[in-house]
N, C-alpha and C positions, 0 to 999 in steps of 0.2 A: 508389705504381707508377712507375717512371721509364721511359719508352721511348723511345729514339732512331731518330733520322728522317733517313739520307744522302738527298741530295734527289738523288744522280742527274747524270743528263748534261742542265745546265741548257738545252743548246738543244734538246732537247725536253721533253714535258710534265711530267717529273719534280716538279719544284719546284713546279706549279700543282695539281696532285693533291696533292700534300702537304699544302701548305697547307690546303686545300679540306676533304679530310677529315679534317683533323685540327678545322677551323674543327667541322665535323660532329658526330663523334664525342667532344668533350671537353665535351660538355651529357653524358657519361654518365659521371660519375664523376671521382671527383680527380686522375685519373695525369695526372703531369706529361711534355711531351714536348719532346722536344731537338731541333731540327733541327740537322742536321751539315753545314756548307756554307759560302755565301758571302754575310754577310752584309747586305750593302746590297742585293744581289740579292732574296735575304727579304723584307726590307723594304719596296722596290718592290713586291714584286708583290701583296703584303698590301697594299698601298693600291689598286694597281692594281685590287686584285679587291674591294674592298671590304671584306674580310671583316673587320677589324677587332681581329683579334688583336692583343696587347699584348706583343711580342716581346722579350726581355731578351736580356743577353751572359749565357751559360751559368756557374755557378759548382757545383763538388760540393757545396760544403753545400748549396744550394737556390736557387733564381733565379726563383722562381714557376712559374706552371702551362705561361707558354712561353718557352722560350726557343734562343739560336743558338748554337752553339761554332762556331767557325771554322778550319778547318783547313790552310787556304790561307795562305804567306807575303804574299801580296798582292790586292787585291781585283782581283776578274775585271774584265774589261771588261764596257762595258756592252750592246755591240751582238758578236754573235759568232756567227759561218755555223753549221748546222746540223754536227754531227758534226766540230766545232773538239777539233785535238789540247789546246787549252789547256781545254776544256768537260773531255775522257776524261779529262784527267789530275785535274781537280778531281774527277771524279767519281770516281776511284781513290784519290785522298786521301782526302774522305770515308767511303767505305767501309772504307778500313784504320784510319780515329781510331772510326769506328763499333763496328769488331770488337776494339780494344784495350781500349777503354772499359768495356764489354761485360765484356771478362776480366780486366780493374779489380777490376767491381762496379761503375763507375758507372752504367752503365744495367742494367737490367733486361730489355732485348729491345733487336734495331736491325729497323726494317723499313726493307729499299730501294726507293729508286724506282728505274725502268727505265735501264740502261745503254748501251750501244752499242758491243757485241765490236768491231765490223771498225772505230769510230773507236779506240779503245786500245790495238790491234792496232797503228794506223798511228800511233797517238800516243809508240812504243816501246815498250810490253808486250806483246814477241813473244809470251811464254808465256802469256797470258789466251786462255782458255778458256769461261770464264764467272763468275760471282757465286760461284757454289755451290764450285768448284775454288778460287777465289782466298781463301774464308774459309775452308777448308779446311785448306789449306797454311800459312795464316795460325797456326790455331787447333793445329796441329800435327795434326788430326784427320784419323786416315786409312782410318775406316769411316764415310763420309758419303755419305746419297743423298738426289736428290731426289722429297717429294711435293707433286702438282696437287691441291688440294680444291676443292671448290665443290658448287653444291646447286641446284636447279632451283626453278621458281615455286611448284611443291606441298610444297618443302623437302624433298627428296629429294637425298640426298648421294651424289658420289665422289670416293674419296680412291686416288689412284695413285699408287704411288711407281716406277720408275724404276731398272731393271738397270743400262742404259746409259742416255749421257746426250748429249754433247753429241761426237756420233763417225756418218762417212758410211752407208749404209744398205751401201753392200757391204760395210763393213765387219763388220757386225755379227756374222757369224757366226764369225770369229776371235776377238771380242773379249768374248763370251758366254761367261762361264765360272762353275761352282757356287757358286764363293767370290763371286762376283756377286750371283748367284740367292739364294743363303742369306741373305747383307747387306741384302736387300732385304725380303727377307720377318722375318728380325729387325727389322729398323727398321720396318718396317709395322708388325706387333702391336704393339712398343712404342708406337708412333704412339698405336695405339688405347689405349691404359692412359695414355699420355698426356695421352689426351683423355677419359678417364673414361669410356668407351661402356663397356657391361654387358658386352661379349666381344672377341674380336680376332681375327675371322674373315678368313683368307686367300685370295683365290682370285689365280692363280698362270695368263696366259696363254700362251699358246704364241707360239712365233716365226713359224708356219707355216702356210699357211690351214688351217682346220681342223683345227689343232694336228698341224699332219704329216701326219695322215691314215694314219697305224699306216705311216709314214714314205715312204709315195706322194712326199710335196712337200718333202720332208727330214726328218734324221733328228736332228736336234738335242733335237727331245721326247723322243725315245726315250733318247739318249745321255747328256744333259745335263740335264735339264728337270726327267723324271719321278724320276729317282732323286736328286735335288735336294730334290724335294718328301718325297717317301716317305721320307729320312733325317733333313727336319726337322719329318716327324708324329712317329718316332719319338722326338724329342728332347721331345717333348707338345706343337707348334705346332700350333695350328687352323686347317689348311694343307688347299688341293685343286687342284690340277690336273695337270697342263697341260691351261686349256680353250682352245675355240676362240676367237681375238681378236676374230672378230664378233659373239657374241653371252657373252663375260664379263662385258660393262661393264653389257648391260642387265640381268642378273642382279643384279648390283652395285647397280644404281639405283631398284631393288627393293627391294635390303635383304637379298637371300641373303645377300650379305659385306657386311664394313665396310672392306676396302682391297682395290686390287688389285696386283700387280705385273705390270707390263708390262714388255715386254723391250726394248724402243727410245723414244728418246723423243716421236717423233711416232702410233705405236700405242697409248699414254698420255695428249698431249695432244689426240687430237683428240675424241675422246668426250666430255672434260672440257670442252673448248670450245665445243663442242656445246651441251651444258647448262648453263654456268655462263660465258659469253661471258666477261659485263660483273664479274662477281664471283667469278670463282678465283684461287685465292693459293697461291702456291710458298712451301714452309715448307724447310726443310736440314733433314734428319733427321741426328740423329749429331753434330754440332758440340757444343762444350761451353757454349754462352748459345744463345737462342732467337734468332732470324734466319725474317724471314717475306718477302715482298715481291707487290706485284701482280702481276698474269699477263697483263701485256702488257706492249709494247715502248717505244720513246721517241716514237711517235707525230708524228715530225718536221713530216709535214704537217699538222698542225692545232695545233704549238706556237706559243704567242705568243699566241694568239686568243683568250683565254678560256671554249672549251667544251668543253674535255676533262672526261670523266664520271669521277669519283673515286671509284664505287664499289669497284671494285679496290682500293682502295689504303684504302679504309673498311675493306673486309674481313679484309685483313693487316696491320691495325691491332686488327681484334677479334681476332683467333685470338692474335697475340702478347698480348695482354692476358690473354686465358684461358687459355693457357699459364701462364702468371707467376701466375695465380691459382692452379691446378690444383700447380703446384710448389711455392708457397709454403703 
């Protein structure tokens, strides 16, 4: 098994959590880890953190358990300000290189460290919305969705697929369509099968408080969500909804549902992060290759201090490995 790790924004904690996570997780199994990013930076950080990883240059034919492939035309400056355009361009280059290697079959999966969207847009990538959208476009995958998953200290899981993601709250009612909800239900159910769960029972959250209260607080549930859930039931999906957003995650956490479809970004991510802030994982559903990432940002405020927590990155690597094993 060969897992690629795009190191993200090098002025953030991405390289640090990537190296720390691999140093921990590499004790389990014979997986090969391929870091994608600036070689000198990774070697320097490896020494600074005293991790002792024997990093070599990557070769498709094999380069040992730990290797680096550098997609950059020249080495990065040793010191860059946070949010640097140079760092942003390097992050995009690593993301692209890793995806292309996955598509060519050189990597079994890719785990992506955090990037900063604002820095990437300032660096000239005007259409950049997020890593999910970037990878979907690069892979020519038009039916993708974001899933966040994690567990609490009692090993109770939340798995949340999003019908809409990086859009403003005021635009949600206009952009929420039956097709987006259908897709999220389909991919959420498929994710349960990919995880080899014994069932794939999906709950669909309402958009409005109390799922619209019979139309008193909005009619999206009546006009869009409920008819879509009904149609998916007729197609054989084990799906329930719309359910009130203030209770559906409680029922999912106690095991009544295997996944939840949330109508918008924060509706799904707020409960997920309350349950699994340090171990949440982002999984892009619908890509032709496996891609996961930690569920946190670049954390510029602690970058370079050696104190970043790699737990979410470890969880992302473990999920990627689990999915590769299941597919094989």
